[in-house]
N, C-alpha and C positions, 0 to 999 in steps of 0.2 A: 468540457462538461464540468460544471461546478454547481452542485446542489448542496452545498455545505449547510448543515444545521448544527448549531452548537447545542449539545445536550450533555450535561454533566453525568448523566446516568445512561451511558451508552457503551457498547463494545466497539472499539476501533480495531480494524484489521488492515494491515499494510500489505499490499501485494504488488508484484511487478509484472504480472501477466504470464509468468513462466508456468510450466507444468506443476511446479511445487505449489503454486498459488491455489490450485483446486482443493487439495487436502487442507490447506490453511483456512480457506474460506468455509469449508464444511465444518471444520473444528470450531471456528469462531461462531458459526450459526448455531451449533450445539450449545455453546455457552450463552449465546444471546437468548435462545429459547429457554434454557434452564433458569436464567436470571431474569427473564421477562424484561429484557432491555433491547432497544433498537440497535441494529447493526449498521455501522458506518464503514464503508470501504474507502480507503485512501490509496491512491497510486500517484507516483511522481514521475515527472520527466524533466530533463534538463537540456541545456544547449548542446549542440553537436561538438565533439572534440576537435573538429576541423578548425575551429576558431580559437585563438588565444584570446584572453579577456581583452587585450588591447586592440584586437582586430575586429571586434564585433561592431558592425556598422551602426551608426546612429539610428535609433528607432528600432533596434533589434536585428535579427538575422533572418535571411530569407526562408530558412528551413523550419522556423518556429511552428508555423501552422501544420506542416507535414509531421513534425515530431509529436505535437499534441494530438493530432488525429490518430497517429499510430499508437500512442499510449492509450487513448480512449478505446481503440479497436481491441487492443490486447486485454484491457480490463473487461470489456464486454464479453470477449471470448472466455475468459476465466470464469466470469459469473455464469455464463451459459453452461460451461462444463460442470461447474459445482452444483447448480440449482436447476438447470433446464428452464422451462417456462414458468415454474412455480417458485418465484423469488420470495424470500422471507418478507413478511409484512413490515413496513416501515424502513425497508432497506434504503440507504442513502449512499450514492456513489459520487466520489469527488476525485478529479484528476487535477493535480497541482503542479506548477512549475517550481523547481528548486531541488535542494539537496534532500534526499529521502530521509536520512536520519534526523536532520534538523526539523523537517516538517512533521514527522511522526512524533518526535519528542514534544513539539508544540501542540499537536493534536491530543497528546496524552494528558494535557492539563484538564481537558474536559471529557475524560473517559474513566470508566470504572475498571476497564481492562484493555490492554493493548496486545493484540495477537499478531505474531509474525512467523514467517517460515524460517527454518534454520539457515537456508541459503537459497539463492535464486539464480540470477543470470551471471553471477560472478565467475571468473575464469579460473579460480584457484580451487580445484576440486578436492584437494587434500585438507582444506580448512574444515574444522568441525562446526563453525558458525560463521555466518557472513558478517561483514563489517557493519551493515545497517542494524542487524539484530543485536550485535555486540554493543553498539553505541546506545541503542534504545534500552537494552537491559541495564546498562550502567546509568543512564540519565533520565529515563522516563519518570513522569510524575504520578504514575499509577502502576499497579502490578503488570508484569509482562509475561506472556505465555509464548514460548518459542516452540513451534510445532516441527517435529521431525518428518521426514518423508513417510508416506504411507507404506507400511510393510507388505 
């Protein structure tokens, strides 16, 4: 699913489909409404760790379609949890292949605000902030809002 629309006056929200994504999405929508800007959801997927870069078959890897479909399903579930059937007007959802931090930093060039969760699927529960959020906070081209879990 790629419905990318470049709009320099938009709110970009990066999600991974985890339960933390729900609160991040609703927070981003609040800012989108308050600032009267469209909301762009970006989610990323990457190759399976079962392949080393040198072992990826020519033309890609067989699981690519499965991984993209799963990423799309997780984003749709997160959007449904956050908004139900009443999605915000002008909502754009994009699922991209690649490193999430790099993609979100790139997307921040055409954003008024980048909204991220504090952490998502990462396995290091003691961390105060996830690696993607930390990289974006340090390198984004617009202000970054990092949303904590809902209390």
